[in-house]
Short mmCIF file of the C-alpha atoms (twelve columns), coordinates in Angstrom:
data_MODEL
# 
_entry.id   MODEL 
# 
loop_
_atom_site.group_PDB 
_atom_site.id 
_atom_site.type_symbol 
_atom_site.label_atom_id 
_atom_site.label_alt_id 
_atom_site.label_comp_id 
_atom_site.label_asym_id 
_atom_site.label_seq_id 
_atom_site.Cartn_x 
_atom_site.Cartn_y 
_atom_site.Cartn_z 
_atom_site.pdbx_PDB_model_num 
ATOM 1   C CA . MET A 1   -4.460  0.511   8.761   1 
ATOM 2   C CA . SER A 2   -8.196  0.344   10.332  1 
ATOM 3   C CA . TRP A 3   -11.035 3.263   9.087   1 
ATOM 4   C CA . TRP A 4   -11.505 4.640   12.462  1 
ATOM 5   C CA . VAL A 5   -7.266  4.681   12.832  1 
ATOM 6   C CA . TRP A 6   -7.638  7.489   9.780   1 
ATOM 7   C CA . VAL A 7   -10.242 9.066   11.270  1 
ATOM 8   C CA . LEU A 8   -8.199  9.826   14.835  1 
ATOM 9   C CA . LEU A 9   -5.401  10.682  12.844  1 
ATOM 10  C CA . THR A 10  -6.882  13.348  11.119  1 
ATOM 11  C CA . LEU A 11  -8.691  14.189  14.368  1 
ATOM 12  C CA . VAL A 12  -5.683  15.167  15.790  1 
ATOM 13  C CA . ALA A 13  -3.764  16.731  12.975  1 
ATOM 14  C CA . PHE A 14  -6.869  19.339  12.637  1 
ATOM 15  C CA . GLY A 15  -6.989  20.004  16.727  1 
ATOM 16  C CA . LEU A 16  -3.137  20.977  16.565  1 
ATOM 17  C CA . GLY A 17  -3.141  22.691  13.151  1 
ATOM 18  C CA . MET A 18  -6.453  25.036  14.643  1 
ATOM 19  C CA . GLY A 19  -4.016  25.025  18.641  1 
ATOM 20  C CA . SER A 20  -1.319  26.250  16.065  1 
ATOM 21  C CA . ILE A 21  -3.242  28.573  14.526  1 
ATOM 22  C CA . LEU A 22  -4.563  30.054  18.133  1 
ATOM 23  C CA . TYR A 23  -1.395  30.229  19.569  1 
ATOM 24  C CA . PHE A 24  0.420   31.733  16.025  1 
ATOM 25  C CA . GLN A 25  -3.069  34.771  16.030  1 
ATOM 26  C CA . LYS A 26  -1.900  35.054  20.388  1 
ATOM 27  C CA . THR A 27  1.882   35.269  20.164  1 
ATOM 28  C CA . HIS A 28  1.582   37.836  17.238  1 
ATOM 29  C CA . PRO A 29  -0.685  40.434  17.858  1 
ATOM 30  C CA . PRO A 30  -1.610  43.673  15.399  1 
ATOM 31  C CA . ASP A 31  1.646   45.932  15.044  1 
ATOM 32  C CA . ARG A 32  0.751   49.090  14.008  1 
ATOM 33  C CA . ARG A 33  3.395   50.611  15.117  1 
ATOM 34  C CA . THR A 34  6.809   48.536  13.286  1 
ATOM 35  C CA . ALA A 35  7.873   51.472  11.568  1 
ATOM 36  C CA . ASP A 36  8.609   52.983  14.824  1 
ATOM 37  C CA . ARG A 37  10.276  50.321  16.251  1 
ATOM 38  C CA . ARG A 38  12.150  49.626  13.297  1 
ATOM 39  C CA . GLN A 39  13.878  53.856  13.416  1 
ATOM 40  C CA . ALA A 40  14.268  52.860  17.584  1 
ATOM 41  C CA . ASP A 41  16.376  49.618  16.321  1 
ATOM 42  C CA . ARG A 42  18.192  51.916  14.476  1 
ATOM 43  C CA . ARG A 43  19.066  54.583  17.076  1 
ATOM 44  C CA . VAL A 44  19.601  51.392  20.064  1 
ATOM 45  C CA . ALA A 45  21.898  50.078  17.127  1 
ATOM 46  C CA . GLN A 46  23.887  53.349  16.192  1 
ATOM 47  C CA . HIS A 47  24.279  53.705  20.050  1 
ATOM 48  C CA . ALA A 48  24.357  50.535  22.372  1 
ATOM 49  C CA . LEU A 49  23.884  47.024  20.380  1 
ATOM 50  C CA . PRO A 50  27.186  45.078  18.910  1 
ATOM 51  C CA . ALA A 51  27.380  45.845  14.927  1 
ATOM 52  C CA . GLY A 52  24.947  44.180  12.928  1 
ATOM 53  C CA . MET A 53  22.462  42.965  15.618  1 
ATOM 54  C CA . ALA A 54  19.524  45.254  15.006  1 
ATOM 55  C CA . ASP A 55  19.773  44.566  11.414  1 
ATOM 56  C CA . ARG A 56  19.075  40.910  12.576  1 
ATOM 57  C CA . ARG A 57  16.090  42.075  14.476  1 
ATOM 58  C CA . VAL A 58  14.873  44.495  11.609  1 
ATOM 59  C CA . ALA A 59  15.017  41.355  9.103   1 
ATOM 60  C CA . ASP A 60  13.741  39.496  11.342  1 
ATOM 61  C CA . ARG A 61  10.560  41.617  11.194  1 
ATOM 62  C CA . ARG A 62  10.737  41.959  7.921   1 
ATOM 63  C CA . SER A 63  10.712  37.979  6.806   1 
ATOM 64  C CA . GLY A 64  7.798   37.297  9.353   1 
ATOM 65  C CA . VAL A 65  9.894   35.972  11.689  1 
ATOM 66  C CA . ASP A 66  10.047  36.662  15.014  1 
ATOM 67  C CA . ARG A 67  12.743  34.860  17.061  1 
ATOM 68  C CA . ARG A 68  11.432  35.697  20.876  1 
ATOM 69  C CA . LYS A 69  7.556   34.781  20.010  1 
ATOM 70  C CA . GLY A 70  5.514   32.353  18.357  1 
ATOM 71  C CA . LYS A 71  6.061   30.305  15.616  1 
ATOM 72  C CA . PRO A 72  7.530   30.387  12.029  1 
ATOM 73  C CA . LEU A 73  4.641   30.108  9.415   1 
ATOM 74  C CA . TRP A 74  6.062   27.389  7.462   1 
ATOM 75  C CA . GLN A 75  5.637   25.171  10.346  1 
ATOM 76  C CA . LEU A 76  1.576   26.118  10.573  1 
ATOM 77  C CA . ALA A 77  1.459   25.446  7.162   1 
ATOM 78  C CA . THR A 78  2.488   22.594  7.377   1 
ATOM 79  C CA . VAL A 79  -0.018  21.141  10.312  1 
ATOM 80  C CA . VAL A 80  -2.901  22.085  7.705   1 
ATOM 81  C CA . VAL A 81  -1.255  20.276  4.705   1 
ATOM 82  C CA . SER A 82  -1.053  17.430  7.185   1 
ATOM 83  C CA . ALA A 83  -4.122  17.033  7.972   1 
ATOM 84  C CA . VAL A 84  -5.813  17.987  4.135   1 
ATOM 85  C CA . PHE A 85  -3.873  15.215  3.521   1 
ATOM 86  C CA . LEU A 86  -4.600  12.483  6.347   1 
ATOM 87  C CA . SER A 87  -8.392  13.443  5.336   1 
ATOM 88  C CA . ILE A 88  -8.196  12.539  1.363   1 
ATOM 89  C CA . VAL A 89  -5.815  9.340   2.654   1 
ATOM 90  C CA . GLY A 90  -8.259  8.493   4.947   1 
ATOM 91  C CA . VAL A 91  -11.558 8.980   2.656   1 
ATOM 92  C CA . VAL A 92  -9.568  7.238   -0.571  1 
ATOM 93  C CA . ALA A 93  -8.731  4.243   2.154   1 
ATOM 94  C CA . TYR A 94  -11.956 3.870   3.163   1 
ATOM 95  C CA . ALA A 95  -13.722 3.885   0.006   1 
ATOM 96  C CA . GLU A 96  -11.483 1.697   -1.494  1 
ATOM 97  C CA . SER A 97  -12.269 -1.017  1.182   1 
ATOM 98  C CA . GLN A 98  -16.154 -1.489  0.329   1 
ATOM 99  C CA . VAL A 99  -17.165 -4.561  -0.851  1 
ATOM 100 C CA . ALA A 100 -18.674 -4.471  -4.936  1 
ATOM 101 C CA . SER A 101 -21.132 -7.252  -6.122  1 
ATOM 102 C CA . ILE A 102 -19.997 -10.190 -7.042  1 
ATOM 103 C CA . PHE A 103 -21.431 -10.100 -10.417 1 
ATOM 104 C CA . VAL A 104 -19.027 -7.087  -11.466 1 
ATOM 105 C CA . GLY A 105 -16.764 -7.755  -14.413 1 
ATOM 106 C CA . GLN A 106 -18.971 -10.723 -15.202 1 
ATOM 107 C CA . SER A 107 -22.588 -9.995  -15.427 1 
ATOM 108 C CA . PRO A 108 -23.186 -6.681  -15.938 1 
ATOM 109 C CA . GLU A 109 -26.940 -7.012  -16.250 1 
ATOM 110 C CA . LEU A 110 -26.679 -7.957  -12.433 1 
ATOM 111 C CA . ILE A 111 -24.560 -6.260  -10.585 1 
ATOM 112 C CA . ASN A 112 -25.993 -4.899  -7.299  1 
ATOM 113 C CA . SER A 113 -28.016 -8.047  -6.845  1 
ATOM 114 C CA . GLY A 114 -28.700 -9.085  -3.720  1 
ATOM 115 C CA . TRP A 115 -31.533 -10.773 -1.701  1 
ATOM 116 C CA . ALA A 116 -34.578 -9.136  -0.417  1 
ATOM 117 C CA . ALA A 117 -35.242 -8.373  3.709   1 
ATOM 118 C CA . CYS A 118 -38.019 -10.533 4.243   1 
ATOM 119 C CA . ASP A 119 -40.135 -11.305 7.022   1 
ATOM 120 C CA . VAL A 120 -39.976 -15.140 6.018   1 
ATOM 121 C CA . PRO A 121 -36.661 -16.284 6.465   1 
ATOM 122 C CA . ILE A 122 -34.283 -17.680 4.086   1 
ATOM 123 C CA . THR A 123 -33.585 -20.955 4.611   1 
ATOM 124 C CA . TRP A 124 -30.380 -22.937 4.606   1 
ATOM 125 C CA . SER A 125 -29.468 -26.749 4.010   1 
ATOM 126 C CA . THR A 126 -25.751 -28.924 4.411   1 
ATOM 127 C CA . ASP A 127 -24.918 -31.886 2.788   1 
ATOM 128 C CA . THR A 128 -22.717 -33.129 5.642   1 
ATOM 129 C CA . SER A 129 -22.575 -37.041 4.360   1 
ATOM 130 C CA . ARG A 130 -18.829 -36.847 4.196   1 
ATOM 131 C CA . LEU A 131 -18.228 -35.655 7.551   1 
ATOM 132 C CA . GLY A 132 -18.264 -37.534 10.449  1 
ATOM 133 C CA . ALA A 133 -21.576 -36.575 12.494  1 
ATOM 134 C CA . ALA A 134 -18.479 -34.727 15.574  1 
ATOM 135 C CA . ASP A 135 -17.466 -32.548 12.550  1 
ATOM 136 C CA . ALA A 136 -20.918 -32.429 10.896  1 
ATOM 137 C CA . LYS A 137 -22.667 -30.680 14.508  1 
ATOM 138 C CA . ILE A 138 -19.441 -28.534 14.952  1 
ATOM 139 C CA . ALA A 139 -19.667 -27.055 11.188  1 
ATOM 140 C CA . VAL A 140 -23.369 -26.226 11.183  1 
ATOM 141 C CA . ASP A 141 -22.918 -24.797 14.817  1 
ATOM 142 C CA . GLN A 142 -20.296 -22.131 13.498  1 
ATOM 143 C CA . LEU A 143 -22.011 -22.099 10.128  1 
ATOM 144 C CA . THR A 144 -25.243 -21.070 11.925  1 
ATOM 145 C CA . GLY A 145 -23.324 -18.433 13.883  1 
ATOM 146 C CA . ASP A 146 -21.907 -16.453 10.999  1 
ATOM 147 C CA . LEU A 147 -24.883 -16.678 9.088   1 
ATOM 148 C CA . GLN A 148 -26.169 -14.742 11.894  1 
ATOM 149 C CA . LYS A 149 -23.510 -11.911 11.798  1 
ATOM 150 C CA . TRP A 150 -24.649 -11.785 7.862   1 
ATOM 151 C CA . GLY A 151 -28.252 -10.928 9.344   1 
ATOM 152 C CA . ASP A 152 -27.153 -8.828  12.034  1 
ATOM 153 C CA . VAL A 153 -26.012 -6.264  9.367   1 
ATOM 154 C CA . SER A 154 -27.581 -6.559  6.803   1 
ATOM 155 C CA . GLY A 155 -31.728 -7.253  7.854   1 
ATOM 156 C CA . LEU A 156 -31.751 -10.877 6.504   1 
ATOM 157 C CA . THR A 157 -33.071 -13.743 8.600   1 
ATOM 158 C CA . PHE A 158 -31.910 -17.405 8.187   1 
ATOM 159 C CA . GLN A 159 -33.691 -20.585 9.042   1 
ATOM 160 C CA . TYR A 160 -31.871 -24.288 9.220   1 
ATOM 161 C CA . VAL A 161 -33.910 -26.710 7.837   1 
ATOM 162 C CA . GLY A 162 -31.434 -29.837 8.482   1 
ATOM 163 C CA . GLU A 163 -29.674 -32.008 5.858   1 
ATOM 164 C CA . VAL A 164 -30.349 -32.049 1.716   1 
ATOM 165 C CA . PRO A 165 -28.472 -34.021 -0.489  1 
ATOM 166 C CA . VAL A 166 -27.133 -31.930 -2.986  1 
ATOM 167 C CA . VAL A 167 -25.389 -32.568 -6.432  1 
ATOM 168 C CA . TYR A 168 -22.689 -30.951 -7.835  1 
ATOM 169 C CA . ASP A 169 -22.095 -30.098 -11.078 1 
ATOM 170 C CA . ASP A 170 -17.914 -30.052 -11.809 1 
ATOM 171 C CA . THR A 171 -18.688 -27.554 -15.042 1 
ATOM 172 C CA . ASN A 172 -21.000 -24.781 -13.718 1 
ATOM 173 C CA . TYR A 173 -19.167 -25.373 -10.244 1 
ATOM 174 C CA . VAL A 174 -22.397 -25.075 -8.270  1 
ATOM 175 C CA . VAL A 175 -24.240 -27.710 -5.936  1 
ATOM 176 C CA . THR A 176 -28.119 -28.150 -6.646  1 
ATOM 177 C CA . SER A 177 -31.110 -30.638 -5.052  1 
ATOM 178 C CA . ASP A 178 -34.681 -32.020 -5.897  1 
ATOM 179 C CA . VAL A 179 -35.231 -30.854 -2.870  1 
ATOM 180 C CA . HIS A 180 -36.363 -26.789 -3.113  1 
ATOM 181 C CA . PRO A 181 -36.688 -26.425 0.943   1 
ATOM 182 C CA . SER A 182 -38.224 -23.312 -0.250  1 
ATOM 183 C CA . ASP A 183 -38.235 -20.190 -2.468  1 
ATOM 184 C CA . ARG A 184 -35.126 -18.817 -0.923  1 
ATOM 185 C CA . HIS A 185 -32.971 -21.195 -0.191  1 
ATOM 186 C CA . LEU A 186 -28.717 -21.603 0.430   1 
ATOM 187 C CA . TYR A 187 -27.384 -24.825 0.045   1 
ATOM 188 C CA . LEU A 188 -24.246 -25.698 1.512   1 
ATOM 189 C CA . ALA A 189 -22.127 -29.168 0.880   1 
ATOM 190 C CA . PHE A 190 -18.429 -30.368 2.108   1 
ATOM 191 C CA . LEU A 191 -16.121 -31.744 -0.415  1 
ATOM 192 C CA . THR A 192 -13.207 -33.563 -0.575  1 
ATOM 193 C CA . ASP A 193 -10.690 -31.962 -2.779  1 
ATOM 194 C CA . ALA A 194 -10.998 -35.186 -5.197  1 
ATOM 195 C CA . GLU A 195 -14.605 -34.548 -6.056  1 
ATOM 196 C CA . SER A 196 -13.603 -31.063 -7.877  1 
ATOM 197 C CA . SER A 197 -11.392 -30.131 -10.026 1 
ATOM 198 C CA . LEU A 198 -11.131 -26.460 -8.490  1 
ATOM 199 C CA . LEU A 199 -10.689 -27.308 -4.875  1 
ATOM 200 C CA . ASP A 200 -6.764  -27.982 -4.213  1 
ATOM 201 C CA . THR A 201 -4.718  -26.214 -1.174  1 
ATOM 202 C CA . ARG A 202 -5.011  -22.630 -2.774  1 
ATOM 203 C CA . THR A 203 -8.790  -22.919 -3.337  1 
ATOM 204 C CA . VAL A 204 -10.468 -24.033 -0.212  1 
ATOM 205 C CA . GLY A 205 -14.003 -23.133 -0.950  1 
ATOM 206 C CA . PHE A 206 -16.118 -21.303 -3.146  1 
ATOM 207 C CA . ALA A 207 -19.787 -19.721 -3.772  1 
ATOM 208 C CA . SER A 208 -21.973 -17.657 -5.941  1 
ATOM 209 C CA . PRO A 209 -25.368 -17.112 -6.347  1 
ATOM 210 C CA . THR A 210 -27.558 -19.472 -8.722  1 
ATOM 211 C CA . LYS A 211 -30.613 -18.146 -9.225  1 
ATOM 212 C CA . VAL A 212 -31.251 -14.353 -9.443  1 
ATOM 213 C CA . TRP A 213 -34.845 -12.429 -10.934 1 
ATOM 214 C CA . MET A 214 -33.129 -10.408 -13.443 1 
ATOM 215 C CA . ASP A 215 -36.172 -7.311  -13.719 1 
ATOM 216 C CA . ALA A 216 -35.431 -7.084  -9.894  1 
ATOM 217 C CA . LYS A 217 -32.428 -7.524  -9.249  1 
ATOM 218 C CA . GLU A 218 -33.201 -10.288 -6.540  1 
ATOM 219 C CA . ILE A 219 -31.283 -13.679 -5.787  1 
ATOM 220 C CA . THR A 220 -33.265 -16.501 -4.679  1 
ATOM 221 C CA . GLU A 221 -30.807 -19.308 -4.465  1 
ATOM 222 C CA . GLY A 222 -27.413 -20.159 -3.351  1 
ATOM 223 C CA . SER A 223 -24.207 -22.801 -3.532  1 
ATOM 224 C CA . VAL A 224 -21.378 -22.824 -1.600  1 
ATOM 225 C CA . VAL A 225 -18.468 -25.912 -1.875  1 
ATOM 226 C CA . LEU A 226 -16.429 -26.014 1.316   1 
ATOM 227 C CA . SER A 227 -13.348 -28.313 1.036   1 
ATOM 228 C CA . ILE A 228 -13.380 -31.118 3.540   1 
ATOM 229 C CA . ASP A 229 -9.470  -31.916 3.370   1 
ATOM 230 C CA . TYR A 230 -9.206  -27.696 4.269   1 
ATOM 231 C CA . VAL A 231 -11.770 -27.757 7.229   1 
ATOM 232 C CA . LYS A 232 -10.115 -30.798 9.067   1 
ATOM 233 C CA . LYS A 233 -6.834  -29.397 9.243   1 
ATOM 234 C CA . ILE A 234 -7.721  -25.593 10.813  1 
ATOM 235 C CA . ASN A 235 -9.139  -24.154 13.607  1 
ATOM 236 C CA . ALA A 236 -12.632 -22.858 14.998  1 
ATOM 237 C CA . LYS A 237 -11.343 -19.287 14.047  1 
ATOM 238 C CA . LYS A 238 -10.217 -20.223 10.643  1 
ATOM 239 C CA . GLN A 239 -12.841 -22.121 9.534   1 
ATOM 240 C CA . SER A 240 -15.246 -19.149 11.050  1 
ATOM 241 C CA . ALA A 241 -13.404 -16.642 8.333   1 
ATOM 242 C CA . LEU A 242 -13.635 -18.843 5.522   1 
ATOM 243 C CA . TYR A 243 -17.743 -19.750 5.974   1 
ATOM 244 C CA . LEU A 244 -17.898 -16.263 6.426   1 
ATOM 245 C CA . HIS A 245 -16.331 -15.640 3.159   1 
ATOM 246 C CA . GLU A 246 -17.818 -17.946 1.302   1 
ATOM 247 C CA . LEU A 247 -21.721 -16.777 2.658   1 
ATOM 248 C CA . GLY A 248 -20.652 -13.726 1.974   1 
ATOM 249 C CA . HIS A 249 -19.880 -14.559 -2.197  1 
ATOM 250 C CA . ALA A 250 -23.431 -16.224 -2.048  1 
ATOM 251 C CA . LEU A 251 -25.510 -13.651 -0.510  1 
ATOM 252 C CA . GLY A 252 -23.728 -11.263 -3.419  1 
ATOM 253 C CA . LEU A 253 -20.601 -10.122 -2.448  1 
ATOM 254 C CA . GLY A 254 -17.468 -10.147 -4.690  1 
ATOM 255 C CA . HIS A 255 -14.136 -9.628  -3.338  1 
ATOM 256 C CA . GLY A 256 -12.026 -7.071  -1.156  1 
ATOM 257 C CA . THR A 257 -9.252  -4.909  -1.755  1 
ATOM 258 C CA . SER A 258 -8.467  -4.580  1.571   1 
ATOM 259 C CA . GLN A 259 -7.153  -7.284  3.836   1 
ATOM 260 C CA . GLU A 260 -9.874  -5.545  6.849   1 
ATOM 261 C CA . ASN A 261 -12.654 -7.292  4.491   1 
ATOM 262 C CA . VAL A 262 -13.473 -10.792 5.402   1 
ATOM 263 C CA . MET A 263 -14.093 -10.012 1.523   1 
ATOM 264 C CA . TYR A 264 -10.786 -10.172 0.788   1 
ATOM 265 C CA . TYR A 265 -9.727  -12.237 -1.573  1 
ATOM 266 C CA . LEU A 266 -7.404  -14.176 0.702   1 
ATOM 267 C CA . VAL A 267 -9.181  -16.291 3.599   1 
ATOM 268 C CA . ASP A 268 -6.987  -16.875 6.737   1 
ATOM 269 C CA . GLN A 269 -8.554  -15.708 9.869   1 
ATOM 270 C CA . ASN A 270 -10.263 -12.665 9.893   1 
ATOM 271 C CA . ASN A 271 -14.059 -13.400 11.154  1 
ATOM 272 C CA . THR A 272 -14.960 -10.064 12.003  1 
ATOM 273 C CA . LEU A 273 -16.715 -8.357  9.437   1 
ATOM 274 C CA . SER A 274 -15.189 -4.731  8.344   1 
ATOM 275 C CA . PRO A 275 -17.439 -1.559  7.879   1 
ATOM 276 C CA . GLY A 276 -16.444 -2.517  3.888   1 
ATOM 277 C CA . ASP A 277 -18.185 -5.803  4.289   1 
ATOM 278 C CA . ILE A 278 -21.272 -4.372  5.967   1 
ATOM 279 C CA . GLU A 279 -21.613 -1.556  4.318   1 
ATOM 280 C CA . GLY A 280 -21.443 -4.009  1.194   1 
ATOM 281 C CA . ILE A 281 -23.998 -6.238  1.971   1 
ATOM 282 C CA . ARG A 282 -26.202 -3.021  2.923   1 
ATOM 283 C CA . ASN A 283 -25.607 -2.095  -0.239  1 
ATOM 284 C CA . LEU A 284 -27.875 -5.522  -1.604  1 
ATOM 285 C CA . ILE A 285 -30.210 -6.157  0.029   1 
ATOM 286 C CA . LYS A 286 -33.225 -5.467  -1.629  1 
ATOM 287 C CA . ALA A 287 -36.797 -4.444  -0.057  1 
ATOM 288 C CA . CYS A 288 -39.632 -7.521  0.159   1 
ATOM 289 C CA . LYS A 289 -42.287 -7.710  -2.041  1 
ATOM 290 C CA . ASN A 290 -44.259 -9.668  -0.209  1 
ATOM 291 C CA . ASN A 291 -44.124 -10.839 2.993   1 
ATOM 292 C CA . SER A 292 -46.686 -13.277 3.451   1 
# 
C-alpha cells in the first residue's frame, strides 16, 4: 500500500477518535447527583415500574453505560487504539520502503557511497552497436528521460556524449572502455544473452558502480548492461522500468523491499520513482568538492 494511503487512514482514524471523545464528553456531563438519582429510581421502582426495571437502570449507571445517551467506553477505546495502530503500521511500512546502498552486505566500507552533485554534469555513453539505428535512437531517448527522472529528485545532472565502444568482462560483469569522456562517467551497453553468463530469461540487466573514492565514498564511474533479447520484445513502459532500475544501481542504490519501489528486485512496468527510491538516492548524494 502506498505511504500516502497510510497517512490518510491514520488521519481518518484520528479524526474519528477525537470526534468520539468530544461526543462522549458532550453526552456524558459530570453527574454529581448520582446518589439522588439512584434513590429516586428505587422509589419509582417501588410504586410504578415493573419489577426489575429500576435495578437494570441502576446497574447501567454503575457500569458506565447509559442506554439513553452516548456510546460505551469500549467503543471509544477501540477507535483510539485503531488510530495508534495505523500510525505505527504506516511508519513501519514507510520505513521498510526505503532503498539502501548497493554495497550493503557486500562491501561494508563502501556503504552509502554516492555521486557528487556538481555543476559539471556526469557524462554517459552507450554502445548500441548490436542494435539497429531505429532501436538505438529509441533506447537513447528513453534513457535520457529516465536519467532526467533520477536527476530531478537528486540534484545530479547528466550529459550524453554519444557512442563509446566498450569491452565486457564476464568475470566481474562490468563494461569498460579505453575511452574516458570525463572524470565521472556512466558506460551503458546492450548485449545479447549469449554474451553474458548472467543474462537469461530472468536476469534482463545488471549494473553497479565501478570506481569509488574510498576516503570520500564518492562514485565516479558506473557500468550498465541491458539485454537486447528482452528490450526488443517489451513495450516502452517496461523498457523505462528496466532502465530506471539499472541506472539506480549504477548510481549506488541496492534493491528495495516494497513493490512500490522502482528498485524492487522484480522489474516489471513500474517506472514511477517512489518516496523510498527518492529518499534512498538523496541519502547517497555527496557535496561537490570542486565545481570547476
